[in-house]
N, C-alpha and C positions, 0 to 999 in steps of 0.2 A: 246679233249673236248673243246668246244667253251667257251668263257668267260661268255656268257649268261647262258649256261647250268651249268657251274661251280658255278656261282652266285646263281642260283636257288637251286642247291644241297646244297650249304653251308647255304643258308637262311633256307631251309627246315630242315637241321640238327640242326642248332642252335635254331630255333623256336620250333621244336618238342621236343628238349631236355629240354628247359626252361618250356614249357607248361606242358609236361608230369611230370616233376619234381614237379612243383607247384601243379598240380591236385592230383598226388599221395601223396604229402605231406599233403595236406588238408584232403584227404580221410583217410590217415593213422592216422593222428592226431585225427580225429573224431573217429576212430575205437579203437586205443590203448592209446590215450592220450600222455602225456609227460612222458612216462615210458622209462625204459632202452631198451625196445624192439623196440622203434620207428625207430631207424636207420636201424635195421635189416629188419624189415617189409617194411619200405619205400624203401630201396635199392632193395629188392627182387621184389617189385611191379614195380619200375621204370625200372628195367632191361627188363621186359616184355612189359611195356607200350611204351618205347621210340621207338623201331623198328616199332611197329604198328602205332604210331603217325607219324613217318618219312615217312612210305610208303603211308599213306593216304595223308599227306601234299604234298609230292613230286608228287603224281599221280594226285590228283584233285585240287591242289592249283592254277594252272593257270586258270582252268575253273571257280573256285570260284571267283578269282580276276576279270576276265572278266565280270562275271555276276554281281558282286557288282558295277563295274565301269559303266556298262550299266544301272543298276538300279538307280544309283546316277547321271546319265548323265554326268559322268566325262570323260575327254579324257584319253585314255589308255596311261600310261607312256611309253615313248620310250627312251632307253638309248642314250646318246649323240653320241656314236660311230655309232649307227644305223642311226641316223638322218643325219649324214654327208654323208652316202653312199646311200641316196635315189636317185633314177633316176631323179626326178624333180630338185633336187639341183645340180646334176652332169651336167645337160644340161645348167644351167645358167652360 
């Protein structure tokens, strides 16, 4: 696994875990309130939500990122290691 692929997988895992935990927490709190059942209901919801969020983020994340960069007219971020190995710089 290349470093860029590993970075994408780790980013997707961490981001999907945090976002699904937050969204499930808000929805669970709205549904059951601050009761003793909160943790049980929240953890059960999160166990199902995290894999779904990870798959979506890992699969369409790069497409969404490129689309947003194009829409904002921002340059696409290129890791430093990839910049060093570009053919134009290697010829100089």
